C-alpha positions as CSV (number, residue, x, y, z in Angstrom):
1,M,0.0,0.0,0.0
2,T,1.5,3.3,-1.0
3,K,1.8,6.2,1.3
4,G,-1.4,8.2,1.7
5,T,-3.7,5.4,0.6
6,I,-6.7,4.8,2.7
7,R,-7.6,1.2,3.4
8,P,-11.2,0.3,2.5
9,G,-12.0,-0.8,6.0
10,V,-10.8,2.5,7.4
11,L,-12.9,4.4,4.9
12,V,-16.0,2.5,5.8
13,V,-15.5,3.2,9.5
14,A,-14.9,6.9,8.8
15,C,-18.1,7.1,6.7
16,V,-20.1,5.4,9.4
17,A,-18.7,7.8,12.0
18,V,-19.5,10.8,10.0
19,S,-23.0,9.6,9.3
20,W,-23.5,9.1,13.0
21,L,-22.0,12.4,14.0
22,L,-24.0,14.6,11.5
23,P,-27.2,14.7,13.5
24,V,-25.3,15.4,16.7
25,L,-23.2,18.2,15.0
26,S,-26.4,19.7,13.5
27,A,-27.9,20.0,17.0
28,W,-24.8,21.5,18.4
29,A,-24.5,23.8,15.5
30,A,-28.0,25.3,15.7
31,P,-27.4,28.9,14.7
32,K,-27.1,31.5,17.4
33,A,-29.2,34.7,17.2
34,E,-26.8,37.2,15.8
35,L,-28.3,40.5,14.8
36,W,-27.9,41.8,11.2
37,R,-27.9,45.5,12.2
38,Y,-29.0,46.7,8.7
39,W,-32.5,45.2,9.3
40,Q,-32.9,46.7,12.7
41,V,-34.0,50.1,11.2
42,H,-37.7,50.8,11.4
43,D,-40.1,53.7,11.4
44,P,-42.5,53.6,14.5
45,A,-44.8,56.2,12.8
46,S,-45.0,54.3,9.5
47,R,-48.5,53.6,8.1
48,I,-47.2,51.6,5.1
49,Q,-49.3,48.5,4.7
50,V,-48.0,45.3,3.0
51,D,-50.5,43.3,0.9
52,H,-50.5,39.7,2.2
53,R,-53.7,38.8,0.4
54,P,-51.9,36.8,-2.4
55,W,-50.3,34.7,0.3
56,Q,-53.7,34.1,2.0
57,G,-55.1,33.1,-1.4
58,F,-52.3,30.5,-1.8
59,L,-52.9,29.2,1.7
60,D,-56.6,28.9,1.1
61,R,-56.0,26.8,-2.0
62,F,-53.2,24.5,-0.9
63,V,-53.1,24.2,2.9
64,V,-55.4,21.5,4.5
65,R,-55.8,19.9,7.9
66,G,-54.1,16.5,7.9
67,P,-55.3,13.3,9.6
68,Q,-52.9,13.9,12.5
69,G,-54.5,17.2,13.3
70,V,-51.6,19.2,11.7
71,N,-51.8,21.6,8.7
72,L,-50.3,20.1,5.6
73,V,-49.4,21.4,2.1
74,R,-50.9,20.0,-1.1
75,Y,-47.6,20.3,-3.0
76,A,-48.8,17.9,-5.7
77,A,-51.8,20.1,-6.4
78,V,-49.9,23.3,-6.9
79,D,-50.3,24.0,-10.6
80,Q,-48.6,26.6,-12.7
81,S,-51.0,29.3,-11.7
82,G,-50.3,28.6,-8.1
83,K,-46.6,28.7,-8.6
84,R,-46.8,31.9,-10.4
85,A,-49.0,33.4,-7.7
86,L,-46.5,32.4,-5.0
87,K,-43.5,33.7,-6.9
88,G,-45.4,36.9,-7.6
89,Y,-46.1,37.4,-3.9
90,I,-42.4,36.8,-3.1
91,A,-41.4,39.3,-5.8
92,A,-43.8,41.8,-4.4
93,L,-42.4,41.4,-0.9
94,A,-38.9,41.9,-2.3
95,R,-40.0,45.4,-3.5
96,V,-41.3,46.5,-0.1
97,P,-39.2,49.2,1.7
98,V,-38.9,47.0,4.7
99,R,-36.8,49.5,6.8
100,R,-39.6,52.0,6.4
101,L,-42.2,49.8,8.1
102,N,-43.1,49.8,11.7
103,R,-42.1,46.9,13.9
104,S,-45.5,45.1,13.8
105,A,-45.5,45.3,10.0
106,Q,-41.9,44.1,9.8
107,R,-42.6,41.0,12.0
108,A,-45.5,39.9,9.9
109,Y,-43.5,40.6,6.7
110,W,-40.5,38.4,7.7
111,I,-42.7,35.5,9.0
112,N,-44.7,35.4,5.8
113,L,-41.7,35.7,3.6
114,Y,-39.9,32.9,5.4
115,N,-42.9,30.5,5.0
116,A,-43.5,31.5,1.4
117,L,-39.9,31.0,0.5
118,T,-39.8,27.6,2.2
119,I,-42.8,26.3,0.1
120,D,-41.4,27.9,-3.0
121,V,-38.0,26.1,-2.6
122,V,-39.7,22.8,-2.0
123,L,-41.9,23.1,-5.1
124,A,-38.8,23.9,-7.1
125,H,-37.2,20.6,-6.1
126,M,-40.2,18.3,-6.1
127,P,-40.3,15.3,-5.8
128,V,-38.6,15.1,-2.4
129,T,-39.5,13.3,0.8
130,S,-37.7,15.7,3.1
131,I,-36.6,19.3,2.8
132,R,-33.2,18.2,4.0
133,D,-32.7,16.5,0.7
134,I,-32.6,19.9,-1.0
135,D,-28.9,20.3,-0.7
136,I,-28.4,23.9,-2.0
137,S,-26.8,25.4,1.1
138,P,-23.1,26.2,1.0
139,G,-20.6,24.3,3.2
140,W,-19.4,20.7,3.6
141,F,-21.6,19.8,6.5
142,S,-24.7,21.9,5.4
143,R,-27.9,20.1,4.6
144,G,-31.1,21.5,3.3
145,P,-31.8,24.9,1.7
146,W,-31.6,27.2,4.8
147,G,-28.2,28.7,4.0
148,A,-28.8,29.4,0.3
149,K,-29.4,33.0,-0.7
150,L,-33.0,32.8,-2.0
151,V,-34.1,36.4,-2.4
152,T,-32.8,40.0,-2.8
153,I,-34.3,42.7,-0.6
154,D,-33.0,46.2,-0.7
155,G,-30.0,45.0,-2.6
156,K,-29.2,42.4,0.1
157,R,-29.1,38.7,-0.8
158,I,-30.9,36.8,2.1
159,S,-31.3,33.2,3.2
160,L,-33.9,31.5,5.3
161,D,-31.3,31.2,8.1
162,E,-30.7,34.9,8.0
163,I,-34.4,35.7,8.3
164,E,-34.8,33.5,11.3
165,H,-31.5,33.8,13.1
166,R,-30.2,37.3,12.2
167,I,-33.5,39.2,12.0
168,L,-36.5,37.6,13.7
169,R,-34.9,36.0,16.7
170,P,-32.5,38.8,17.7
171,I,-34.8,41.7,17.0
172,W,-37.9,40.5,18.7
173,R,-36.4,38.0,21.2
174,D,-39.7,36.2,21.4
175,P,-39.5,32.3,21.6
176,R,-43.0,32.1,20.0
177,V,-41.4,33.0,16.6
178,H,-40.3,29.4,16.5
179,Y,-43.9,28.3,16.3
180,A,-44.6,30.7,13.4
181,L,-41.9,29.5,11.1
182,N,-42.6,26.3,9.1
183,C,-39.7,24.2,7.9
184,A,-41.9,22.0,5.6
185,S,-41.5,19.0,8.0
186,M,-43.9,16.9,10.1
187,G,-41.9,17.6,13.2
188,C,-42.0,21.3,12.7
189,P,-44.7,23.7,14.1
190,E,-47.3,23.7,11.4
191,I,-47.8,26.1,8.5
192,S,-50.4,28.7,9.5
193,E,-53.5,28.6,7.5
194,R,-53.8,32.4,7.9
195,A,-51.3,35.0,6.7
196,F,-49.7,36.9,9.5
197,T,-50.6,40.6,9.6
198,P,-49.8,43.4,12.1
199,A,-53.3,43.1,13.5
200,N,-53.3,39.3,14.1
201,T,-49.7,38.4,14.8
202,E,-49.9,38.3,18.6
203,A,-53.0,36.1,18.6
204,R,-51.5,33.9,15.8
205,L,-48.3,33.4,17.8
206,D,-50.2,32.3,20.9
207,R,-52.4,30.0,18.8
208,A,-49.4,28.5,17.1
209,A,-47.7,27.9,20.4
210,R,-50.7,26.2,21.9
211,R,-51.2,24.0,18.8
212,F,-47.6,22.8,18.9
213,V,-47.2,22.3,22.6
214,N,-50.4,20.3,22.9
215,H,-49.5,17.9,20.0
216,P,-47.4,14.7,20.8
217,R,-44.8,15.6,18.2
218,A,-43.8,18.4,20.6
219,V,-44.6,17.1,24.1
220,R,-45.4,13.6,25.1
221,F,-44.8,10.9,27.8
222,Q,-42.9,7.9,26.6
223,G,-42.2,5.0,29.0
224,G,-43.1,7.2,31.9
225,R,-40.6,9.8,30.8
226,L,-41.4,13.3,29.5
227,V,-39.8,13.8,26.0
228,V,-40.1,17.0,24.0
229,S,-39.3,18.1,20.5
230,S,-35.6,18.6,19.6
231,L,-36.6,22.2,18.8
232,Y,-36.4,22.9,22.6
233,H,-32.9,21.4,22.7
234,W,-31.6,23.3,19.6
235,Y,-33.0,26.6,20.8
236,G,-33.2,26.1,24.5
237,D,-31.6,29.5,25.3
238,D,-34.5,31.2,23.6
239,F,-36.9,29.7,26.1
240,G,-34.9,30.4,29.2
241,A,-31.9,29.4,31.2
242,G,-32.5,25.7,31.5
243,Q,-35.0,22.9,31.5
244,G,-37.0,24.5,34.3
245,D,-37.6,27.6,32.2
246,I,-38.5,25.5,29.1
247,L,-41.0,23.5,31.2
248,A,-42.5,26.8,32.5
249,H,-42.8,28.0,28.9
250,I,-44.5,24.7,27.9
251,R,-46.9,24.8,30.8
252,S,-47.9,28.4,29.9
253,F,-49.4,27.0,26.7
254,A,-50.4,23.6,27.8
255,A,-54.1,22.5,27.9
256,P,-55.4,21.6,31.3
257,S,-55.0,17.9,30.8
258,L,-51.3,18.2,29.8
259,A,-50.6,20.8,32.5
260,R,-51.8,18.3,35.1
261,R,-49.4,15.7,33.8
262,L,-46.6,18.2,33.8
263,D,-47.1,19.0,37.4
264,G,-44.1,18.1,39.4
265,I,-42.0,17.3,36.3
266,R,-38.5,18.8,36.5
267,S,-36.6,17.4,33.5
268,F,-37.2,15.9,30.1
269,A,-35.4,14.0,27.3
270,D,-35.0,14.8,23.6
271,G,-37.9,13.4,21.7
272,G,-36.4,13.8,18.3
273,Y,-37.7,15.5,15.2
274,D,-39.6,14.1,12.2
275,W,-38.0,15.6,9.0
276,S,-40.5,13.9,6.6
277,L,-42.2,16.4,4.2
278,N,-45.4,18.0,5.5
279,A,-47.2,16.9,2.3
280,A,-50.9,16.3,2.2
281,P,-51.6,12.7,1.3
């Protein structure tokens, strides 16, 4: 064997090790909330209104309640007119003077843009069984579309990761934003059937939190042990200083029956995350 040659057995072991480590690394590498200061600018007195009716029209046509009680997307039913409408909505948002909006209008804007871009990128790569199969993000260990620059706004190329981790999370510092953003997966908080607007965002965030917390993909008992979605492990700092704060957050949105079962619970385990596509059957 010449110098520098890798034996087949060693290569197999290395590949297995890497495949085992990737999920662990992805959890450890959950992006931190790091502010993109350019997007912090806003106009408290602004009365500019953003038209989210095209997005509502798309949701009305293609989002349905699934058999597990979670909103799903009828990807296979989205025809050319639906795709054009979605791309037209995204293009219209890209022309909005975002920094001239007030804070309420900005929050609704970024949430809707994130969800619309997510569905658009899935449609562009169908058929797929998981959004993680859309490997368009830069970097050796990247998986999925979240790091790819998908839209230009005010001359800035922006990715899904940047909308979530450099704009929404650091500016609003509200853990409920995790329930508003849909990653096109069954384990994710569901896609809202209503477009977010400045008038309804607070109520929609509370509703999204309740719907996720009270579904077994988020919180359940397994073998007598409480397990919760990996979302609470990836972004634990957003919910508080430790498991006690996360549990307090969960209790604040838990239905009475779940709240009673949580009484006295002090810790939990990672319940995993279902990355299968949130496609309507």
